[in-house]
N, C-alpha and C positions, 0 to 999 in steps of 0.2 A: 729792578730789581737783579742788580748786577749779580753775575755767579749763578744764575740758575737759568736752564735752557728751556723752557717749555717745548711739548711738541705741538705741532698741528697734523691733527690725523683725522681723513676723510676717509668717511664708511661708506658704501652703498650696499642695500640688501635688495634682494628681489621680493616680490609680493608673494606674502606667506612664509618668509624667511626673518632671522632676526640677524643682529649685529653679531652675534656669537659671543656675548658675555653677559655676565650679571654686574648690576649697578647698586651696591650696598654701602649702606651705613651700619658701622658696628660699636659696640660699646667700648667704650675707652680707646677710640680712635677717632681723629678728625678727619673732615672732608669725605668726599664720594670718592668710594673705592672701586675699582674694575676688580672682578672675582671671577674664578672659574672660567676661564676663556676657553673655547671650542678649540681643539687643535684642527688647523688647517682652515679655519672660520675668518673672514673678513677682518675682525679685530687682530685674531692673533698675526695675521700674515701682514696686516698693516704696521705692526711693530708693539703692539699694546703689551704692557707687561702685567702679572697678577700684583696687586698691591698700588699699582698710578692712581694719582688723584686726577679726577675732572674739574680743570679751573674753570673753564668756558664750554660752552653748548651754541655753536653757530654765532661765536662771538659776545654772546651775554655771559657775563661774570654770575658763577653760579657757587663758589665758595661757600658763602652765606644763606644759600636758600635751602629749603627742607628737601627731603629726600623726594617725597611726592612733587614737589614742583618742579625737580631736574628732569622727573621721569616724564612729564607733561611735556618739557622741553624738547626733549629728544623724541617724544611720540609725535607730536606736532610737527617736527622736522621733516617728516616727508622719509623718501627713500634714501636720501644722501644727508649726511649731518657731519657738520665739523667738530671735531672734539680738542680743546686744547689742554692738553695732560702734563703732568709732572713726575717724575719718578717717585718712590716713596722715601727715598733717602732724602732727596732734596726737598722735598715737602716738609718734613718733619724737620730739619735745619732752618726751613724758611720761617716757620711757624715758630721755633725757638728762640730766632733772632730778632722776630716781630716783623720779619718783611712784609711791604704790601703786595698781595700774591695778584691783585688787581691792576698793579700799574701796566700800562700797555708798552711801556719803553724798554721792550726786550726784543732778544731776535728768536723766534723759534723756528724750529725748521719742520717740514713737511712729511709726514708721514715717517719720521724717526731717522732720515736720513740729511744729514747734514752735507751742504753741496761742497765738492772738493775737500774732504775730509784727509784724504790722503796726499801729502805735499811734502814737496823738500823745504828746508828753512835756511833763511838767511839770520845768520849771527855774530854780532859786532863786538868784540872785546877789547878792551881798553887795558892796556898791562899794568898789572900793580908791582909794589916792589917787592913782591912774591913770584912774580911771573903769572901766568894765564891759568895753571891751574887744572892742565892735562897732560897726557899724553898720547904719541902716535905709535900705532902698531899694523903689519901685515898680515894675512891668514894666508896660509896653505889653501890653492884651489879658489880664493876669491880675490876678483879684481879691488886695487886702490887699497886705501889706508883707512883705519878705524881709529876712532875716539876711545883711549883707555884712561884708567887712573883719574877720572873726572872728580877732583875733590868738592866736597859739598860744601856750599857757602863759598867757592872761590869765585875769579872771575869767569871762568867757562862755565862754571854751573848756572850762575847768574845771568849768563847770557843766553841759556836755551840748550847750549850743549849736552848730550846724555852719551852715555857709554854705549859704545857699539853702533852708533851714528858712521855712516861713511861718507869721507871728505869728497866733495866734486871740485870745489874751487876755492881758491884764496885770491882775497881780491880780485875778483872776477875772473882770474886765469884757471883754464881745466887742469888739472890736476891728476885726472882720473889714472893716467897712462904713466903717471912721474913717479919715481924711485922715492923711497924715504928718504933718503938725503938729499935730493933735488927739493923737496917738499919743505924738508927742516930748513933749507938753507933759502927758502923763499919765505918763510916764517920769519928767521932772525932780519932779512933785508927789509921788513917791513915796519920797522920801528917799534913804536909804542902801542900800536891799533892793528888788528886784524879784522877782514870780513871773511867769511865761510860761509860757503853752500854745502849744506849739510844733509843727509837724508836718512831717516830712522830706518830698521831693520824691516817693519810691516809696509811702511811705502816703496822701500827698494825692493822688496819681492813683488809688490804690485806692478810697477811699473815696468820690471824685467819679464814678466808673466806677459804683460800685455803689451812688451816691446816699444816701449815709449819713451825716446829721449829724454832725459832729466834736464831742464837748464834753469838758470835764476827766473826767468819769465813766468813759471809756475811756481813757484815760492812762496811762501808765506810770509810775511814782515812784523807778524804778531812781537817777536819776540826783541826787534830792534828799539833800542831806548831810544831814540830821537823820532819823535813824529812830525810828518807835516800836517798842515791845517788848513781845514776846509773853512773859508770865510763867506759867510752869505750876507750880503748888503742889498739894502733899499735905496734907492738914488734919493738927495736932496735936494733944495731948492738950487743951491750949488754944486750940483752933480755929487760924485763918491768922496771927493776932498782928497786925492792924491794925485801925483805924477808917476808914470811909468816911464823909466828911462831906461838907457843900455849904456854903461859907463866903460871907460877904457880900462882894458887890462882884467875886464870882470865878463865872465859870460850869462847870457841870459838876459831877461827881462827883469829887470827890478823894481821895487817899491820905493818911491823917495818924497819928501815933503809932505807928509799927513796933515792934514788941517787938524788944531786942535778942535774937538767935539764934533767931527765929521761922524759921517756914516763910517767911512774907512778906520777910523781909529775906535769908535765904538765897538765895530764887529772883530777888533782884534788884530788890523793889519799893523805890521812894524816896518821902520824905516830899514831897508837894504833886506826886506826879504824879498826873493827871487820867485817869479810867478812861475807855475808849472802849467798849469790847466785853467781855462774859462770855460765855466758851464760843462766840465766833466771830459773837454776836448784839449788834450795836449798842445800847446803852444810852441816847444822848442822846435826852432827851425821854420819857424813862421818870422817875417820882417815885423817889426815895429809897427808900421801903418797896418798890418794884417791883425796884430793882436789888438791895437786900438778900436777896430771897427767891429771884432767880435764882442769887446766889452758893451760899445755902443747898441749892435744888435739885440742884445738880450735885455733891450729896452731898461724900465725903473728897478729890475732886480738883476743879480748876477752872483754866481758862486766861484770863488777864486779856490784854485789848491795853491798853496805856497809852502815856502820851506825856509829858515831860518839859516844861516851859516853853518852851523854846527851840523845839521840835519843832512844839508846838503853836501857836504864835506863826505859824510858818511855813506850816503847814495852812491855819490861817486868814486868812493873808493871800492865800493863793491859792482860799479859798472853797471849798476841797474836804474831804472827809472823811478822816483816818485809817485808815478802813475799806478804802480802795483798797490801801495798804500789805497788808492783810491778804488781801486778794481775789488780788493779784498774787502773793503768796506762796505761797498754796495752789495759784494754777496751775502756777506753775513748781518747786515743791518738793514736790509730791504727785503725781507720774505714776504710770501704771499699775504694778503690781508683774507680774512674769513672769509669774506665774498668769493677773492679768489680761489681760496682753498675749495670751497664746495664746488665752485665751477671747472675745478680740476678734472681733465676726463677720467673718470672712475672706472678701475679694472672690472670688467663684469666677472662676479663672486665665482660662478663654476666655472670659467675657465681658467681664473685666477688657480684655483684648487687644481686643475689639471696640469697646469704650467710649471707651478712652482714646486716640481717635484724632482729628484733625482729618476733615474733608470738602473734597475736591475736587470745585467745585460749576462744570459749563460751561453756557453759553447764550447763545443768539442773538438780539438786539434785535428787537421788532417794532414797528410803527406805536405800541403803548402803553409801548413802552419794555421794561425788564427787567423788572418787576413788584416793586419795593422801593425803601424809603429807606435812603439812608445817614446813621446818625447819628453825631455827636461832640459832645464837650464842648469849649466854645470856651478856646483856648489850651493844651489838653491832648492830647497824643498817642494814639492809638488811635479805632479806630472800629467799630461794631457795627450791625449788620440791625435794620431796624424797618419795620412795616405792609408784610409780604410780601402782596402780591395772590392771592387763591384762584386757583388757576387759571392763574396768569400763568408766565411761563417760570422766574423765581427758584424758584418752589414746586417747579415739575416737576423743578429741579437738585437740590432737597434745601434749600434757604437756609431758615431757620427766624428767626422773632422773638429777637432778643437774641444770634445768634451773634455772636463776635468775629472782625473780618477779621484774617489775619493776611498772606497774600499776594494780590494782584491782577495777574492775567496776568505772573505767577513774580516779581514783585518784593515782597520783604518790606516791609509798610507798618505795622509797629507801632508806630514812631516818627515816621511820617508827620502831616503835619496834614490835616484835613479836606481843603482846599482841593488839597494834593497828591495824595488818593486819589481824588477825583473828577476831575483832570486825567490820571490813570493811565488810569481808566474811558474817559473820552470819548476819548483817544489809540487805545482799542482799537478804535475804529470799531464795527461791527455786534458783535462777537464780545466776550464776556467769560470769565475763567477766574478764579476766587476759591478759596483755599484759606481755610478758616473753622473756627471750632470752639464747639461750643456753650460757653456761660459756664461751666459746672460743670467740662467737661473743660478747657479752658484754664487755669482756675485752680488745678486738681490738677497739670498736667503744668508750669507756671511753679512751684509751690511746691516741686515734685522738682528744678525745676533741667533738666528736660528741653527740649532745643530744639524749637521746633514746625516741621518740615519734613515735605515728601513723604515721606521715608523712613518714617514712623510710619506711611503706608497699606500698607506692605509691599510684597513683590516685586511683586504684580499687585494695583493699584489699580483700584476701579471707579470709573466715570466717567461721569456723568450727562451726554449732549450732546442738549438740546433745541433745536430752531428752529422756525420758525413753521410749516415744512412737515411737520412729524413728527404725523402723525395720533395723537390723544390713545387712540384704542384700539390702537394698533401701536406703542407706545414700546418702546424695546428701551434694554438697558445695554450700552454698549460698554467693551469691554475696553483699558485702556493698560495695556502692559507695561512695568514699570520696573526695568531691569537695575541691580540695586545692585554696587558694586563689593567686592569681596573685602578685608574688614578683617583687620588684623592679630590679632585675637582669633580669628575663622575658621581661619587657617592655622595658629595654635597648637593648635586645637582637632584640625585633620586629625593633627597630629603626635603625639598624647598620648592615651593609651587612656582611654576614658569609661567604663569598668565596673570597671577595678581599679585600686588604687593602685600607682606606679611610682615609682620612684629613676630618675634620666638621671644623665646623665655630670658635670651640675653640681651634685651633690648636691641637688637640689630633688624636691619631692616633689607632685603634684596628685590632687585627688579629684573626680570629677565628682559634683554635688550637685544 
């Protein structure tokens, strides 16, 4: 099922509660559809989307089952159920292409969030007669050099380079503080090939906000043209059928003298492959005897990570280890099983609803100001709170250090510069209203694709309003009623029985789950 990424979403409900969605089959639509998601319910918070198709329930493939059979599987699954889902567009495309959706050889992600989604990337460019197909530019107020004029279908484009990617390394050398002229000279001296470490705009912003140093050790290698090979072997009566040698003027442990018809040959080992790891443990730096001992200790089966000459040279040009391939493969191709997904510690429903919300904080300025600092990274959108003064207006309103600022005086400022946000605050006079979110909550909601708005506060939002005249001993919480317009999903629920399965005039069935 290459190209399709199902999700394993584990949902937990309390006694008397539902998972927060309808399961439907509809006339003219294939599959079991997720509909009418409750805002803030377990399903919506876990990342289910309207129109998603359910492929499996607790590991059982259900795409070919009847509506009632799937409903029974969910109901009999208990308080925690693992759903294997596919988004609507991918499902329809897979059906049109005749893809076998029951194929288990795919890499789902848990609760909609792929691990290490934001990464720098290694890109290998082999020069053609027309060059590499990109240009470099600098940007006022931003560190480093950026890719531009990436020609479609040319070398850079095929290597994974995108316009506005920031250049971090050339052939393993840090160039973040280098001038345009210095970098161009390094590229010219490289000859007919280049290894770039790049980072796109979204990942760059994430790493800067998190204050994480970006390096090749955290990069994805999925764009590299030459791949290391993973060789699984079972020992025969005469062993594995190859020799491990160290050759003069060659680095590393090399595969030699492969016996014809041996386990090594059948598994795909090639003469002069360099051995990188045994059973996932890197062997660079080990002596010949130590590597032989590791293979022997594996018993009758062993797994080798090897590289051929071209792959080896490519990784060495970037000064990175082929172990990056092994680690990324394990991250992407070894997801939790359905049993593991069911056993994942579920987030209590009520606590999740309370926690995955922003905060609306109102305050009035005193002679000492509001009592916080607004921080940002030069040249990067996004502001956060620092140095909240104990006992100040900001603290009383609920602001905390590292809160991410979403709105100021009802204006979304997530893409605003520091100066723009400061201007909005100053134009507000002596009153300030801020919608903020704890950093962990902000990251979770963004990962789920949930817009951070006042609607997440619920129908009645608790808003703390503090003024200089408010006695500390008599601080009160005022209520601000927020009338939420009726949504199409809510209207649909009023027309649809929520207890038993029903069949309407358009041959659709739905079930409240």
